[in-house]
mmCIF file of the N, C-alpha and C atoms, coordinates in Angstrom:
data_MODEL
# 
_entry.id   MODEL 
# 
loop_
_atom_site.group_PDB 
_atom_site.id 
_atom_site.type_symbol 
_atom_site.label_atom_id 
_atom_site.label_alt_id 
_atom_site.label_comp_id 
_atom_site.label_asym_id 
_atom_site.label_entity_id 
_atom_site.label_seq_id 
_atom_site.pdbx_PDB_ins_code 
_atom_site.Cartn_x 
_atom_site.Cartn_y 
_atom_site.Cartn_z 
_atom_site.occupancy 
_atom_site.B_iso_or_equiv 
_atom_site.pdbx_formal_charge 
_atom_site.auth_seq_id 
_atom_site.auth_comp_id 
_atom_site.auth_asym_id 
_atom_site.auth_atom_id 
_atom_site.pdbx_PDB_model_num 
ATOM 1   N N  . UNK A 1 1  ? 48.885 11.838 -27.705 1.00 0.00 ? 1  UNK A N  1 
ATOM 2   C CA . UNK A 1 1  ? 48.077 11.893 -26.628 1.00 0.00 ? 1  UNK A CA 1 
ATOM 3   C C  . UNK A 1 1  ? 47.043 11.145 -26.795 1.00 0.00 ? 1  UNK A C  1 
ATOM 4   N N  . UNK A 1 2  ? 46.804 10.338 -25.901 1.00 0.00 ? 2  UNK A N  1 
ATOM 5   C CA . UNK A 1 2  ? 45.654 9.451  -25.986 1.00 0.00 ? 2  UNK A CA 1 
ATOM 6   C C  . UNK A 1 2  ? 44.418 9.820  -24.925 1.00 0.00 ? 2  UNK A C  1 
ATOM 7   N N  . UNK A 1 3  ? 43.176 9.667  -25.407 1.00 0.00 ? 3  UNK A N  1 
ATOM 8   C CA . UNK A 1 3  ? 42.132 10.117 -24.494 1.00 0.00 ? 3  UNK A CA 1 
ATOM 9   C C  . UNK A 1 3  ? 41.231 8.999  -24.588 1.00 0.00 ? 3  UNK A C  1 
ATOM 10  N N  . UNK A 1 4  ? 40.955 8.346  -23.356 1.00 0.00 ? 4  UNK A N  1 
ATOM 11  C CA . UNK A 1 4  ? 39.991 7.221  -23.174 1.00 0.00 ? 4  UNK A CA 1 
ATOM 12  C C  . UNK A 1 4  ? 38.814 7.641  -22.442 1.00 0.00 ? 4  UNK A C  1 
ATOM 13  N N  . UNK A 1 5  ? 37.914 7.501  -22.943 1.00 0.00 ? 5  UNK A N  1 
ATOM 14  C CA . UNK A 1 5  ? 36.449 7.778  -22.137 1.00 0.00 ? 5  UNK A CA 1 
ATOM 15  C C  . UNK A 1 5  ? 35.545 6.387  -22.132 1.00 0.00 ? 5  UNK A C  1 
ATOM 16  N N  . UNK A 1 6  ? 34.949 6.469  -21.032 1.00 0.00 ? 6  UNK A N  1 
ATOM 17  C CA . UNK A 1 6  ? 33.842 5.515  -20.910 1.00 0.00 ? 6  UNK A CA 1 
ATOM 18  C C  . UNK A 1 6  ? 32.714 6.053  -20.371 1.00 0.00 ? 6  UNK A C  1 
ATOM 19  N N  . UNK A 1 7  ? 31.428 5.839  -21.147 1.00 0.00 ? 7  UNK A N  1 
ATOM 20  C CA . UNK A 1 7  ? 30.040 6.528  -20.939 1.00 0.00 ? 7  UNK A CA 1 
ATOM 21  C C  . UNK A 1 7  ? 29.292 5.378  -20.363 1.00 0.00 ? 7  UNK A C  1 
ATOM 22  N N  . UNK A 1 8  ? 28.438 5.770  -19.346 1.00 0.00 ? 8  UNK A N  1 
ATOM 23  C CA . UNK A 1 8  ? 27.246 4.940  -18.771 1.00 0.00 ? 8  UNK A CA 1 
ATOM 24  C C  . UNK A 1 8  ? 26.048 5.615  -18.945 1.00 0.00 ? 8  UNK A C  1 
ATOM 25  N N  . UNK A 1 9  ? 24.957 5.000  -19.306 1.00 0.00 ? 9  UNK A N  1 
ATOM 26  C CA . UNK A 1 9  ? 23.761 5.613  -19.269 1.00 0.00 ? 9  UNK A CA 1 
ATOM 27  C C  . UNK A 1 9  ? 22.771 4.824  -18.496 1.00 0.00 ? 9  UNK A C  1 
ATOM 28  N N  . UNK A 1 10 ? 22.237 5.456  -17.435 1.00 0.00 ? 10 UNK A N  1 
ATOM 29  C CA . UNK A 1 10 ? 21.382 4.777  -16.462 1.00 0.00 ? 10 UNK A CA 1 
ATOM 30  C C  . UNK A 1 10 ? 20.149 5.387  -16.623 1.00 0.00 ? 10 UNK A C  1 
ATOM 31  N N  . UNK A 1 11 ? 19.250 4.430  -16.802 1.00 0.00 ? 11 UNK A N  1 
ATOM 32  C CA . UNK A 1 11 ? 17.708 4.781  -16.978 1.00 0.00 ? 11 UNK A CA 1 
ATOM 33  C C  . UNK A 1 11 ? 16.953 4.138  -15.893 1.00 0.00 ? 11 UNK A C  1 
ATOM 34  N N  . UNK A 1 12 ? 16.204 5.349  -15.162 1.00 0.00 ? 12 UNK A N  1 
ATOM 35  C CA . UNK A 1 12 ? 15.315 4.618  -13.987 1.00 0.00 ? 12 UNK A CA 1 
ATOM 36  C C  . UNK A 1 12 ? 14.026 5.013  -14.329 1.00 0.00 ? 12 UNK A C  1 
ATOM 37  N N  . UNK A 1 13 ? 13.205 3.841  -14.206 1.00 0.00 ? 13 UNK A N  1 
ATOM 38  C CA . UNK A 1 13 ? 11.715 3.980  -14.549 1.00 0.00 ? 13 UNK A CA 1 
ATOM 39  C C  . UNK A 1 13 ? 11.024 3.896  -13.191 1.00 0.00 ? 13 UNK A C  1 
ATOM 40  N N  . UNK A 1 14 ? 9.911  4.481  -13.024 1.00 0.00 ? 14 UNK A N  1 
ATOM 41  C CA . UNK A 1 14 ? 9.121  4.285  -11.918 1.00 0.00 ? 14 UNK A CA 1 
ATOM 42  C C  . UNK A 1 14 ? 8.186  3.221  -12.117 1.00 0.00 ? 14 UNK A C  1 
ATOM 43  N N  . UNK A 1 15 ? 8.268  2.141  -11.011 1.00 0.00 ? 15 UNK A N  1 
ATOM 44  C CA . UNK A 1 15 ? 7.520  0.964  -11.209 1.00 0.00 ? 15 UNK A CA 1 
ATOM 45  C C  . UNK A 1 15 ? 6.068  1.232  -10.648 1.00 0.00 ? 15 UNK A C  1 
ATOM 46  N N  . UNK A 1 16 ? 5.066  0.658  -11.460 1.00 0.00 ? 16 UNK A N  1 
ATOM 47  C CA . UNK A 1 16 ? 3.587  0.937  -10.724 1.00 0.00 ? 16 UNK A CA 1 
ATOM 48  C C  . UNK A 1 16 ? 3.452  -0.201 -9.877  1.00 0.00 ? 16 UNK A C  1 
ATOM 49  N N  . UNK A 1 17 ? 2.833  0.272  -8.857  1.00 0.00 ? 17 UNK A N  1 
ATOM 50  C CA . UNK A 1 17 ? 2.409  -0.418 -7.531  1.00 0.00 ? 17 UNK A CA 1 
ATOM 51  C C  . UNK A 1 17 ? 0.996  -1.369 -7.830  1.00 0.00 ? 17 UNK A C  1 
ATOM 52  N N  . UNK A 1 18 ? 1.060  -2.649 -7.457  1.00 0.00 ? 18 UNK A N  1 
ATOM 53  C CA . UNK A 1 18 ? -0.195 -3.373 -7.508  1.00 0.00 ? 18 UNK A CA 1 
ATOM 54  C C  . UNK A 1 18 ? -0.948 -2.857 -6.263  1.00 0.00 ? 18 UNK A C  1 
ATOM 55  N N  . UNK A 1 19 ? -2.136 -3.360 -6.235  1.00 0.00 ? 19 UNK A N  1 
ATOM 56  C CA . UNK A 1 19 ? -3.076 -3.039 -5.164  1.00 0.00 ? 19 UNK A CA 1 
ATOM 57  C C  . UNK A 1 19 ? -2.513 -3.637 -3.953  1.00 0.00 ? 19 UNK A C  1 
ATOM 58  N N  . UNK A 1 20 ? -1.934 -4.796 -4.028  1.00 0.00 ? 20 UNK A N  1 
ATOM 59  C CA . UNK A 1 20 ? -1.459 -5.459 -2.732  1.00 0.00 ? 20 UNK A CA 1 
ATOM 60  C C  . UNK A 1 20 ? -0.322 -4.884 -2.017  1.00 0.00 ? 20 UNK A C  1 
ATOM 61  N N  . UNK A 1 21 ? 0.491  -4.253 -2.973  1.00 0.00 ? 21 UNK A N  1 
ATOM 62  C CA . UNK A 1 21 ? 1.646  -3.487 -2.271  1.00 0.00 ? 21 UNK A CA 1 
ATOM 63  C C  . UNK A 1 21 ? 1.228  -2.234 -1.952  1.00 0.00 ? 21 UNK A C  1 
ATOM 64  N N  . UNK A 1 22 ? 0.157  -1.578 -2.580  1.00 0.00 ? 22 UNK A N  1 
ATOM 65  C CA . UNK A 1 22 ? -0.441 -0.245 -2.113  1.00 0.00 ? 22 UNK A CA 1 
ATOM 66  C C  . UNK A 1 22 ? -0.860 -0.291 -0.682  1.00 0.00 ? 22 UNK A C  1 
ATOM 67  N N  . UNK A 1 23 ? -1.680 -1.479 -0.644  1.00 0.00 ? 23 UNK A N  1 
ATOM 68  C CA . UNK A 1 23 ? -2.350 -1.716 0.757   1.00 0.00 ? 23 UNK A CA 1 
ATOM 69  C C  . UNK A 1 23 ? -1.317 -2.056 1.919   1.00 0.00 ? 23 UNK A C  1 
ATOM 70  N N  . UNK A 1 24 ? -0.150 -2.503 1.437   1.00 0.00 ? 24 UNK A N  1 
ATOM 71  C CA . UNK A 1 24 ? 0.938  -2.741 2.335   1.00 0.00 ? 24 UNK A CA 1 
ATOM 72  C C  . UNK A 1 24 ? 1.543  -1.639 2.593   1.00 0.00 ? 24 UNK A C  1 
ATOM 73  N N  . UNK A 1 25 ? 1.799  -0.841 1.869   1.00 0.00 ? 25 UNK A N  1 
ATOM 74  C CA . UNK A 1 25 ? 2.571  0.566  2.112   1.00 0.00 ? 25 UNK A CA 1 
ATOM 75  C C  . UNK A 1 25 ? 1.581  1.444  2.979   1.00 0.00 ? 25 UNK A C  1 
ATOM 76  N N  . UNK A 1 26 ? 0.242  1.429  2.824   1.00 0.00 ? 26 UNK A N  1 
ATOM 77  C CA . UNK A 1 26 ? -0.646 2.196  3.653   1.00 0.00 ? 26 UNK A CA 1 
ATOM 78  C C  . UNK A 1 26 ? -0.757 1.564  5.004   1.00 0.00 ? 26 UNK A C  1 
ATOM 79  N N  . UNK A 1 27 ? -0.660 0.374  5.366   1.00 0.00 ? 27 UNK A N  1 
ATOM 80  C CA . UNK A 1 27 ? -0.414 -0.330 6.448   1.00 0.00 ? 27 UNK A CA 1 
ATOM 81  C C  . UNK A 1 27 ? 0.832  -0.053 7.278   1.00 0.00 ? 27 UNK A C  1 
ATOM 82  N N  . UNK A 1 28 ? 2.029  -0.069 6.543   1.00 0.00 ? 28 UNK A N  1 
ATOM 83  C CA . UNK A 1 28 ? 3.225  0.397  7.195   1.00 0.00 ? 28 UNK A CA 1 
ATOM 84  C C  . UNK A 1 28 ? 3.003  1.690  7.511   1.00 0.00 ? 28 UNK A C  1 
ATOM 85  N N  . UNK A 1 29 ? 2.606  2.681  6.693   1.00 0.00 ? 29 UNK A N  1 
ATOM 86  C CA . UNK A 1 29 ? 2.498  4.335  7.160   1.00 0.00 ? 29 UNK A CA 1 
ATOM 87  C C  . UNK A 1 29 ? 1.627  4.470  8.387   1.00 0.00 ? 29 UNK A C  1 
ATOM 88  N N  . UNK A 1 30 ? 0.387  3.555  8.360   1.00 0.00 ? 30 UNK A N  1 
ATOM 89  C CA . UNK A 1 30 ? -0.674 3.892  9.544   1.00 0.00 ? 30 UNK A CA 1 
ATOM 90  C C  . UNK A 1 30 ? 0.068  3.340  10.938  1.00 0.00 ? 30 UNK A C  1 
ATOM 91  N N  . UNK A 1 31 ? 1.011  2.114  10.852  1.00 0.00 ? 31 UNK A N  1 
ATOM 92  C CA . UNK A 1 31 ? 1.713  1.809  11.974  1.00 0.00 ? 31 UNK A CA 1 
ATOM 93  C C  . UNK A 1 31 ? 2.820  2.632  12.512  1.00 0.00 ? 31 UNK A C  1 
ATOM 94  N N  . UNK A 1 32 ? 3.445  3.224  11.315  1.00 0.00 ? 32 UNK A N  1 
ATOM 95  C CA . UNK A 1 32 ? 4.644  4.127  11.675  1.00 0.00 ? 32 UNK A CA 1 
ATOM 96  C C  . UNK A 1 32 ? 4.045  5.402  12.425  1.00 0.00 ? 32 UNK A C  1 
ATOM 97  N N  . UNK A 1 33 ? 2.819  5.968  11.896  1.00 0.00 ? 33 UNK A N  1 
ATOM 98  C CA . UNK A 1 33 ? 2.231  7.114  12.664  1.00 0.00 ? 33 UNK A CA 1 
ATOM 99  C C  . UNK A 1 33 ? 1.656  6.938  13.800  1.00 0.00 ? 33 UNK A C  1 
ATOM 100 N N  . UNK A 1 34 ? 1.182  5.656  14.210  1.00 0.00 ? 34 UNK A N  1 
ATOM 101 C CA . UNK A 1 34 ? 0.513  5.464  15.530  1.00 0.00 ? 34 UNK A CA 1 
ATOM 102 C C  . UNK A 1 34 ? 1.903  5.051  16.310  1.00 0.00 ? 34 UNK A C  1 
ATOM 103 N N  . UNK A 1 35 ? 2.990  4.776  16.191  1.00 0.00 ? 35 UNK A N  1 
ATOM 104 C CA . UNK A 1 35 ? 4.192  4.674  16.838  1.00 0.00 ? 35 UNK A CA 1 
ATOM 105 C C  . UNK A 1 35 ? 4.766  5.967  17.075  1.00 0.00 ? 35 UNK A C  1 
ATOM 106 N N  . UNK A 1 36 ? 4.667  6.777  16.240  1.00 0.00 ? 36 UNK A N  1 
ATOM 107 C CA . UNK A 1 36 ? 5.120  8.322  16.407  1.00 0.00 ? 36 UNK A CA 1 
ATOM 108 C C  . UNK A 1 36 ? 4.259  8.838  17.480  1.00 0.00 ? 36 UNK A C  1 
ATOM 109 N N  . UNK A 1 37 ? 2.902  8.700  17.317  1.00 0.00 ? 37 UNK A N  1 
ATOM 110 C CA . UNK A 1 37 ? 2.022  9.445  18.080  1.00 0.00 ? 37 UNK A CA 1 
ATOM 111 C C  . UNK A 1 37 ? 2.115  8.844  19.515  1.00 0.00 ? 37 UNK A C  1 
ATOM 112 N N  . UNK A 1 38 ? 2.381  7.735  19.714  1.00 0.00 ? 38 UNK A N  1 
ATOM 113 C CA . UNK A 1 38 ? 2.584  7.140  21.107  1.00 0.00 ? 38 UNK A CA 1 
ATOM 114 C C  . UNK A 1 38 ? 3.825  7.556  21.754  1.00 0.00 ? 38 UNK A C  1 
ATOM 115 N N  . UNK A 1 39 ? 4.798  7.546  20.952  1.00 0.00 ? 39 UNK A N  1 
ATOM 116 C CA . UNK A 1 39 ? 6.183  8.114  21.365  1.00 0.00 ? 39 UNK A CA 1 
ATOM 117 C C  . UNK A 1 39 ? 6.016  9.458  22.025  1.00 0.00 ? 39 UNK A C  1 
ATOM 118 N N  . UNK A 1 40 ? 5.470  10.558 21.003  1.00 0.00 ? 40 UNK A N  1 
ATOM 119 C CA . UNK A 1 40 ? 5.272  11.951 21.311  1.00 0.00 ? 40 UNK A CA 1 
ATOM 120 C C  . UNK A 1 40 ? 4.422  11.887 22.636  1.00 0.00 ? 40 UNK A C  1 
ATOM 121 N N  . UNK A 1 41 ? 3.383  11.115 22.716  1.00 0.00 ? 41 UNK A N  1 
ATOM 122 C CA . UNK A 1 41 ? 2.516  11.383 23.960  1.00 0.00 ? 41 UNK A CA 1 
ATOM 123 C C  . UNK A 1 41 ? 3.216  11.028 25.041  1.00 0.00 ? 41 UNK A C  1 
ATOM 124 N N  . UNK A 1 42 ? 4.103  9.964  25.032  1.00 0.00 ? 42 UNK A N  1 
ATOM 125 C CA . UNK A 1 42 ? 4.904  9.615  26.432  1.00 0.00 ? 42 UNK A CA 1 
ATOM 126 C C  . UNK A 1 42 ? 6.061  10.304 26.670  1.00 0.00 ? 42 UNK A C  1 
ATOM 127 N N  . UNK A 1 43 ? 6.410  11.086 25.698  1.00 0.00 ? 43 UNK A N  1 
ATOM 128 C CA . UNK A 1 43 ? 7.634  11.914 25.792  1.00 0.00 ? 43 UNK A CA 1 
ATOM 129 C C  . UNK A 1 43 ? 7.311  13.228 26.558  1.00 0.00 ? 43 UNK A C  1 
ATOM 130 N N  . UNK A 1 44 ? 6.052  13.584 26.676  1.00 0.00 ? 44 UNK A N  1 
ATOM 131 C CA . UNK A 1 44 ? 5.633  14.730 27.163  1.00 0.00 ? 44 UNK A CA 1 
ATOM 132 C C  . UNK A 1 44 ? 5.370  14.775 28.704  1.00 0.00 ? 44 UNK A C  1 
ATOM 133 N N  . UNK A 1 45 ? 5.412  13.581 29.163  1.00 0.00 ? 45 UNK A N  1 
ATOM 134 C CA . UNK A 1 45 ? 5.557  13.243 30.661  1.00 0.00 ? 45 UNK A CA 1 
ATOM 135 C C  . UNK A 1 45 ? 6.517  13.069 31.194  1.00 0.00 ? 45 UNK A C  1 
# 
């Protein structure tokens, strides 16, 4: 009887964001929230 096994180890490290990336993410979140608010406002009519 032959037993063949293959093992993989995957390591995921959280990357630290730079100030520029942080500001970019904040702008994206702000724009997304504005679009959602507008959509909900017009949907009620």
